[in-house]
C-alpha positions, 0 to 999 in steps of 0.5 A: 707664629701660628696662623691661628693666633691671628684669629682674635684680631680677625674676629674683632676686625670682621665684626667691627668692619661689618658694622660699616658694611651693613649700613649700605646693605638691604634689609635681607642682605644685612640679616644674611651678612650678620648671620655669616659674621656670627658663624664665622666668628664662632668658628674662629673662636672654636678653633682657637679654643681647641688650639689653646686647650692643646698648647696650654700657653697664652700668647700675645699678638702685637698689631703690626708687630710693633711693641708697646708703647707704639703698638697695641696688643691682644692676649689670648688664653684658654679662658678668653677663647672659651668665653669668646666662643660662648658669647658668640653662641649665645648671641647667635641663638638670641638673634635667631630666637628673636628674628621673627620679631625684628620685622614686627618691632623695628621700623623698616628704615631702622632694621639696618641700624639694628644690625649695625648695633649688633655687629658693633656690640659683638666687636666690643665684647670680643675686644673686651675679652682679648685686649691687653691694653687698658686704653683700648679696653676703655674705647671698646667699653664706650662702643659697647655702651653706645651699641647697647643704648641703640639696641634699647631705643631702636623700637622708639617707644616712650619707655625704651627712650626713657630707659636709654636715657637712664642707661646713658646717665648711669653708664656715663657715671660709670665711664667717668669713674673708670676713666679717672681710675685709669688716668691715676693708674697710668700716672702711677705706673706709666704704662697702659699694657696690663702685664707692664702695669701689674709689674709696676703696681706690685713694685709700688705696693711693696714700696708703699709710696703711692698706696693711697692713690693706688687704692683710690684708682682701684676703687674708681675702676671697680665701682665704675664697672660695677655701675655699668654692669647694673649692680644694685642699686644702679639698676634703675634703667634695666627693667624697662630696657629689658622689658620693652626692647626687642626680644633679641635685644633683651636676650643679648643685653641681659646675657652678654652686655653686663658680662663683658664689663664683668669679664674686664673687671676679672682681667683687672683683678688678675692681670692688672692689679693682682688679686692679692692687692684687690683683696687687701684693698677691701673693695671686695667687701663692698662688692660682697655687701651690695651683691647680697643686697642685690640678690634679695632686692632683685628677687623682691622686685620680681615678685611684685611684677605683673609683667612677665618680661619685667619680672625676668628683667628684675631677676637679672638684678638678683643674678648680677648680685650673685656674681658680685657676691662671689667676687666679695668672698675674696677667694679664687674659688669664689671668682670661679663660681662667679665665672660659672654663673656668668655662663649659667645666667647667659644661657638661662636668661636668653632662654627665658626672654625668647620663651616669654616672647613665644608665650605672649605671642599666643596671648594677644601680645599681652605680657600680663600674667592674667592674660598668660593663663594657659599659654603653655598649652597654646605654645608647648615649646615656649612653655617647656622652655620657660619652665626649664629656664625657671627650674634653672634659676631656682636651682633644680638639679640637672640644670646650670643654676643648681651648679652655680649655687652649689659652687657659691656655697662651696666657696663660702664654706672655704671662707671665714665665718664672717662671710660664711653665714651671710652667704648661706643665709642669703643663698637660701632666702634668694632661692626661696624668693626665686621659687616664688616668682618663677614657679608662680609663672609656671603654674600660671602658664599651665593653668587651663584658660577660658577656651572661648577667650582664645578661640581666635588663636586656636591655630596658634598651637604648634604655629611656632613649630611649623611656621618658625622652625628657627625659633623652635630650634633656638629654644631647643639648643638653649635648653641643651646648653643649659643642661650641658652646663648642669650635667657636665660642670666639672670639666667647665670648672676645670677649664675656668680654673686653668684659665685663671691660672693663665691670667696670673 
């Protein structure tokens, strides 16, 4: 076995152990250590990714070299390695982009707790990407849930505590359905390893002996993960959670947490049940209907918002709808479009949250649109970054959001007429709605403001560039990442398709 094949295990263990180690560190040491962990895991993920591109064959790592059912397995392919690298990059840039706000928004005695949650969240995301065992996946789903809940309520505001309670209630419902589905699946197959389950499921489905409990199990697992990833209408916790948590928390929660659940769902589609059985079960039709509904209603709610952070949060509801709509098309290319949109949304939403924080900083801390007038001039870097993120969400060419919508349209054209027309119509309506609230915001931040009103903030122009170069660099790198996804999309699509082939 090549030494590089240990990297997935090292990455999970390093981030998980760092959650414990951070608890006894000083505030400064915890921050430095978290930065080191993110860089180290990113480096290992990058090496693994390029290794997988060369060998083009997935591998299985048995912990302690014990085979199932005594041991646990990690499986890595080109899609897992690339997704782990992308998640690490987004988390690193989100942490650095919101770093200057952590000391302002989190009590000094809780800053260590903040970094503990970040490290545990990173370990859970990596485990969901790499694990080949469904019970291990469930354990890290719960670690992910508790870490995200801690990040939501770390600021100790009434709104965030309420949002955390809503999140726990909805997440507990999703976890319960997931656990019941896994128990039924284990009872049918007698296995927990994904590859073994797939063989048993194929045999059972072909025999037709346990089709009803099998379909019930699939439905519980899929609906449970859909609830946990905030598919409309199970999103009620999301606006307050993203709108009132710390900047880094909002960027990470919107970009990564729900995507970890969605990536696990994709693994279940291809490596546990089999995509053909998933399509036959008609669960994709439920995803399709709720995905279309989320695309529209998320945007409608965003239009009604007068708070920039909550507006961006409601936009996430619409984008989650896009992903599930792609699943609902019931084709491999629809899944490819959804995976690309996971990347696009992660890069864009973290950019928008970090940029919006820079705009509110130069508007007396207000998030109301009426107070953000002219903020694009007071903080040019944040204004440019928000404008580029808005263009991506609307679907302007050269940005990642345009490629996402193009891929969804192509997937719909390859589908039957029943799903073709609703998909294209909702894509068009959603794009128009996106343009309404995002372009309205861009116009607002570039409308000249009353100079006297912000006279006391005259030194704010360029302040972020001079005093917070890391913030500026984070925005620039997120912009470059977004444009790379938009301008170099074909190699990325090829990577996704080859990764799905390895899943099968």
